[in-house]
N, C-alpha and C positions, 0 to 999 in steps of 0.2 A: 504493500500500500504506500509506504513512505517513498520507496524507490521510484514508484510511478508518479508520485505527487511532485517530487523535486524538479523534474524537467518542466512540468507545467508552470511551476512558480518562476523558474528562470525565463521561460518563454514570455510570460506576462510581464516580468521585469524588463526584458529586452524591448518589448513593444512600448512600454511606458517610457524608457530612456530614449527610444528613437522618436518619441513624439506622437506615436500612433496609439490611441486608446485601446486597451484590451477588449473593451465592450462599450459600444456607444449607448449612452443613456437615452431612454425614450423621452422625447420632448413633450412635457405636459401642457405646453401652451400657456396662455395668460392665467395668472393665479385667480382663484375664486375668492370673492370677498364676502359672500353670504355666510351666515352661521352654519357650520357643518351639521349641527344637531337639527336645525330646521330643514336642511336639504335632505338629511337622512329620513326625517319624519314624512317628507313629501312622497317617498317611494313606497309603494305597496305591491306585493307579489303573491301569487298563489304558492302553495306549499311546495309544489313540484319544481319551482324555479331554482331551489337550492341544489347544487350539483346536478343540474338538469341533464336529461338524456338527449334532448334536442334543443335547438336554439330558442330562447324565450322571445316573446314579442313585447316590446315596451310601447304603450299607447300614449300619444301626446295630444292633449285636448286643444281646443281653439279658444277664441276670445270670449271672456265673460263667464267662464264655466269652471266647474270642478270635475274631477274624474268620475265621480259617482253620477253626476247629472249627465255626463257625456257618454260614458261607456257601459254603465251597468246593465242597460237594457238591450244592448246590441252586441258589440264585439267581445265584451267580457263573457258573454254567453255563447257566442259562436266559435271563438277561437279554440276552446277546449275540445270541440268536435274534431279538430285537426290533431289533437294530442299534444299541443304546445303549451308551455307555461305562459302566463300572462302577468304583466306588470303595468302599473300606471305611475305617472308622476303628476303631482299637483303643482302647477306653475303658480308663483306667488301672486296674490291680489287678483286671482281669476284671470291671469294673463292680460290685465288691463294696463300694465305699466310698460315702460320702454323695453323693447325686445332684448337688447343686450343685458339689461338688469335681470329680467325674469329668466333669461336663458341659462344662467349659471346653474339653475336647478336641474335642467335637462342634462347639461354636461356631467354633473355629479351623478345623476340617475343612470346614465349610460355606463359609467364606470362601476357604479355600485351593482347593477344588474349583471354586468360582465363578470365581476369578481364573485358574486353570489352563485352564479350559474356555472362558472368555469367554462363558458362558451361565448361565441359571438352572439350579439344581440341584434334582432330585427326591430326596426322602428316603423310604426304606423301612425301617421298624423293626419288630422283633418283641419282645413282652413289655416289659421295662424300656426297650428301645430307643425305644418310642413315647413313654414318659414323658420321656426325654431330648430327643426332637424337640420336643415341645410346650413344655418348659421353656426350651429355647433360643430358640424363636420368640417366646415370651412376654416375655422380659426383655432381649433384644438387638435394639434397634429397627431396625438395618440388615439383619437377616436375612430377615424376611418378603419383602422386595423381591427377594431373591436366590434365593428358592425357588419352584418351580413347583407340584409335587405333593407331598403328604404321604400315604403309605400306611402304615397301622399294622395289623399282624397280631397278634391275641391280646394286645393291649397293656393294661396295667393303669392306665388313666387315673384310675379312681376307687377304686383300692386293691383288696385281696383279703382274704378272710376269714382266709387263712393268716397274714397279717401280724398280725392282731388276736390270733390264737391264740398265735403265737410270742411276742408281746410282752405276755403276761399278767404277766411279770416283766421284768427287764432283758434287752435284746436289742440286736442290731446296728443301726447307723444305717440301713441300707437296709430292714431289717425294720420299724423305726419308721415310715419314710417310706412304706412300702407298705401300711400299715394303711388300712382304710376310715375316713375322717375325719381322716387325718393332717394336720398343719399344712401340710406341703409340697403335698400334692395339693389341699387346700382352697384354698390360695392360687393354685395353678396353674390351677384351674378356675373361679376367681371371676369372670373377665371373659369376654366373647365371644372366639371364636377370632381370632387375629391376622389382619388383612386382608392378602390377597395370594395365598397358596397356596390350592389346593383340597385338601380333606381327604376321605379314604376310609378307613373302618375295616372290617376283616374279622375276625369272631369265629367260634367254634364253640360250640354249646350244650353240648358235652361237655368243655369246658375244665376240667381238674382243678386248675389252678394259679391262674388268674385267675377268682375266683368272688366274687359270683354271676355266672354266665355266662348270656347275653352282656352283661348290663347294665354290668358293670365296665369293659368296653372300648369303650363307645359314647361319641360326642362330639356334643353339641348343635351343629348347624351343619355337620356332616359328612354324607356319604353313608355310612350304616351298613348292613352286611350280615352275615349268617352264611352259612357254606357250606351249611347246611341250608335256607336260603331257596331254593336252586337244586336241591339234592339232599336231600330229607327223609330223616332217619335216617342220613345219612352219618357214618361213625365217624372223625371227625377229633378229635384232642386237642391239647393245648398244644404238644407237641413236633412232632407230625406236620404241624401247620400250616406248618412250614418247607418242606414238600415237597408239600403238597396241591395238586392240579391246579385245583380250583375256586377256592381262595384265589389261586392264580397268575393265573387268568383275570380275576378282579376287579382284581387289582393291575395286570396288563398293560393292561386297558381304561383304567384311570385314567392310566397312564403314556403311553399312545399317543393320547390325545384331550385336547382342552381341557376343563378342569374335572374334577370327580370322576368315578368310575366310574358308569355308567348301566346299570341292571338289564336293560333291553330289548336292549342291545347284547351281552350276555354269553350265549353259547351253551354252557352247561355240558355236559361229557361225564361224566355220573355213573358211567359204567363205567370211567373212566380214573383211577387213583389218584394218579399223580405228575405233577409239572410236567416240561417238556421237559428232556432231557439229564441227568436226575437220575442221580447215582452213588450207589447204595444202599450200596456198599462204603465209600464215604466217610462214611457215617453213623457209622462207628466213630470218626471224628475228633471226634464230639460227645460221646463217652463221658466224657472228662475233665470236661466241662461239668457233668454231673450231680453228681459228687462235689464239685467246686469250688463250685457254687451251694449245695448243702446245707451244706457247711462254713461258707460265708460267712453264710448265713441263720441257722444255728443257733448261731453264735458260736464255732465250732471254729477258725476262721482269722482272724476279725475280732473286735475288742474289743466286749464288751457294754456298753451304756450304760443308765443309770437312766431316761433320758427321751429323747424325740426331739431331735435336734440343732436348735439355733436356726436360724431362717431367716437367710440372708445379708441384710445391710442393704438391698440393692437390691430384695429381695422382701418386705420388711416393709410392712404397710399404712400 
C-alpha cells in the first residue's frame, strides 16, 4: 500500500512544482448570499429522491405562486407514474422579486437535489420558472454538469408584450425584466445554451401571457414544440398548460430518453385533455396565484421602480 502511494505523492508534487494543478477545482460561480437555512427549507423531495435509482425531477414554479399551488394537482401526481423522484423549490416572495435575487434559491436547490440523489437532476419549469432555469445554468459553471434534462412549459425566455405595456411608466422589477428587450433577458440569451443538459420547450399558440406566442418561448439549440404541432387547434392556454396531456407527453418523452424530446416518439391523444392522475379539484389551490401575480406585476404588493434593476456584477458584459 505504502509503496504504491509514494509514487502518487511524488507525481502530485511534481505537477504542483511545475505549475500544473493536480486536480482542477470545480468553479462554483458567484457566491450565494441568501441564508442557507432558508434555501434548505425551500426544497422538498419525495422519499425516493435520496440515493435515487433514476434521475429526480426538480419542479420550478412561475410568478406569484408557491409549489403547492402550482404543482400539487398536476405534475407532482403525474411524474410518479414514470417512476421518478420529484422535488420542488419555493422561490422567495412567490417569485415576485428580481430574478437574480430569487434565483439563488434555485441554484442551491439544484445542488442540494444532486447531492441528495447522487444523480443528475432534470429541471421542469413553467413560465418564469424557465427563465430561472436558464439563468442558473448560464452563470453557475458547476450546474450544467449536474443537470440532465431541461423542460420548459410556456416559458418567457424572450420576454412578453405585457411587460412592455406595464412598464410604459415605473413598474416592478420582474415586470422590467420580463419586457421584450430587457437587459436581463438580452444578457441571458446572448450566448449559446450551456453545454451538458438537453433542452425541450413546449408552447401553445394560444398563450395569452407569454406573447408573441410561440416565439417568446423558443430557444435556439433546443427541441421546440407547440401542443398544436400534434393536435391542431387544441385550446390550451398559459395556465392550462400545467395540466395539458400533450405538453405532458412531450415532457415525459424528454425525461425518459437520452437527449431532448423527439416528435416521432410522441403519440398524442388529442381526445385526452389532462395528464395522468390530475386532480381538477386541486386547481382551486392555484386561485391565490392569480391575485398574487397580478398584485406583484402591477405594483400593488411590490415597489415600482423608475428603471430596470442593474444586472449583478457576474452578469455584466
